[in-house]
Residue, then its C-alpha position, 0 to 999 in steps of 0.5 A: m487483526y482477525d482470525i479468519l486465516s487462523g491455521l494458515k502458515i506462510v513463509e515470507v522471504s522478502s525485503f522493501v515494500a511489496s513483498p512484506t505488504a503481502g505478508l502483513y495483510c495475511a497476518q492481519f487476518g490471522a495467518e501465521v507469517v514467518r519472515i526469514d531474513h539474513k542474520a544481520g538483517g535483510l536489505d530493508y532492516d535499516r531502511y530510513m527512517v530509523t530511531r536514535e536506537g537504530r530501529s527502522l520504523s518502516w521495517e517495524n510497521l511492514n512486519r507487524a504481527k509476524k514471526s522472525v527467523a534469522l539465518d545465515l543465508q550466505s551459507e549453504e546450511g542456512r539456505e537449506l534450513a530456509a528451503e526446508l522451512v518453506r517445504q514444511t510450510g507449503q506456502l511462500i511469499t518472496n521477492l528473491p530472483v526466480n533462479s535463487f536458492l528458493s526457486h519454485e522448481k527446487l522447492a517443489e522437488g520436496r513439496p510438489d503441492l507448494v504454492s509460491v508467490r514471487i514478486m519480480g521487477w519486470g516480466d523479463g527478469r530486469q530489476a525494477m522498483d516502484f520509482t522506476v516503473n512509475a517513470a515508465s507508466g507515464y503518470p509523472l509526466m501527466c502531473g503538474p500545473e496546467e501552464w507548464d510547457p509540455a515540451t520542457a516540463p519536468p516529471v512530478n514523482q508520486i511520493l507514495p510507493a503506490w505500485d509497491f502497495i498495490t502489488g503487495a495487495y495483489c500478491a496476498f490475493s494471488l496467494l489465496a487464489g493459489l491455495r484455492h487452486r490447490d484445494q480443488t486440484g491437489q496441485g501446487i502452483e508458482m505465481r509470478v507477479p512483476l511490479g512493472d506489469v502491475a503498474i502498466g496493467t493498472m494503467a490499462n485497467a483504468g482506461a488510460m491506455a485506451e484513452m491515449l491511443y484513442r486520442g493519439a496523444d498525451r493528456e494535457r496537465i490539469g494541475n489539481a483538477i479532477w480529470g473528466a469531472f468537477g473538482r479542485d483545491f480551493l482556498s478559504r478566506d482564512g487561508k485554509r486549503f481544501m479539496v472539493a469533488a462533484l462527480t455526480p448530480k447529487q454532489w454537484k447540487a450540494t456543492v453549488e448550494a453550499f457555496g451559495l452559487s445557485e444564481e451565478v451557476a444558472a447565469l453561466e448555464a444560460e450564457l453557455g447553453v448547457s446544463f451542469l447538473a445533467s453533464d459531467h462533461q460540461r462541468f469539466v470542459n468549462r471548469h475554469r469559468l466554474f473554478d473562478l466562481f467557486q474561488q470567489a465564493a470561497d473568498q467570502f467564508d472562513y473554512a469552519d463556516l464553509a465546512a459546516r455548509l458543505t457538510k449540511a448540504g451533503a457535499t464531498f470535500e476535505r481539508y488538506r492536512t500535513m502528514f504530521e497533522a493527519a497523524q494526530d487528527p481525531d477523526l482520522v486516527t485518534n477516534n478511528p476504530l481502525f487504530g488500536p493501542s500501541p503494542a510493544n514495538p521493537s523501537g520502544f516508540a509508542y504510536p497508534a497502530p492500524r488493524s486490518f483495513a477490513n471491518l467485519p461487523s460480525q467479529q471483534a477486531g483484536d488489538p494490533r500486534p507488534a513487529p518481532y525483533l530480528g530472530e526473535h522466533s528462530e528457536e521456536v519455529l525451527a523446533d515447531r516446523l522442522g522438529l529440531s531438538s534444543g541441542e541441535i538448535a543450540r549447535l546451529i546457534d553456536r556455529g552462527v548458522v542461526a541467530t536469535s533475538d537482537k533485542d539487546q543488540k541496538 
């Protein structure tokens, strides 16, 4: 919660994850983000999981620090109000279809310098969601135990909608790039960001596409090992599972020291005629022999003792936690300045809320702000942005074109 985007006003008309994420990140840096929804709530307003009172925790967190306007978006009058709010604002984030009532072409007729960012499914207009573009990317068929038969093994889906969040972050960046373009040229610009292109493009940027084409085949499954380096999960004597990663010579040396394996590793190097300290490749191709050595060593330590040794040596590791454990962990949450006090959430449920992920040493981060109630700011925004009088707004409310706060409706 910083103010470095103070003065920037954005209209967001969106649902689900990617588009609200883009607005959220801008709001956390101080932009005034107004989310417009249908008066009964958008497609994600009741997205699972909901509290006993019927409030979506997903919606509450993705729309933190925004303002909410609720309109009858099924009516022409409600749609025109939304379009006029965009024109008066000049910046739009949305995942509505290209040819919807909020098409860039229509909006730009009254605001030629409009900067809009539109999240799409696939570039050709087909629908897509994180879970479907992930299936197309190849990653789910790369995950799973080594012993699975490649011909019959099922996919392993990622439970985190990573492509949605990456797309949201990219769209926030795209919006700022569009604003810089307008500052330099005075011209508006439409920016379309297909979710599918983010997924397949990220796969290419990671080098995975080139790798598969170079090898002429798919990469083998390697379970929980790190591809191309030394790293895997291990189990301590007292049953704690933890992850170790050694991608650099320094990390490797520290890991060997912490596990007390200097002599055993030297013997294996002599047997194989290799240097593990000098070669990430050798650590990877001989990983099974190494994994056996490290697991045998882990069998001799309780986790607390081994964690102390790893920390002292400067190794890179972390214990596996359930998400419930992580949500209460002192290092991750309770004592982490990323999280601030719980604001007055619409759900009425108090829990830690994150500030902006960026840490600006020169500025004091403000406390997290709550998500709005649906329609909480309808009257305020219509008056401020469109200059409507209280009487005009009251008539719109009476006719059901505008809805106000649903605070007492759940």
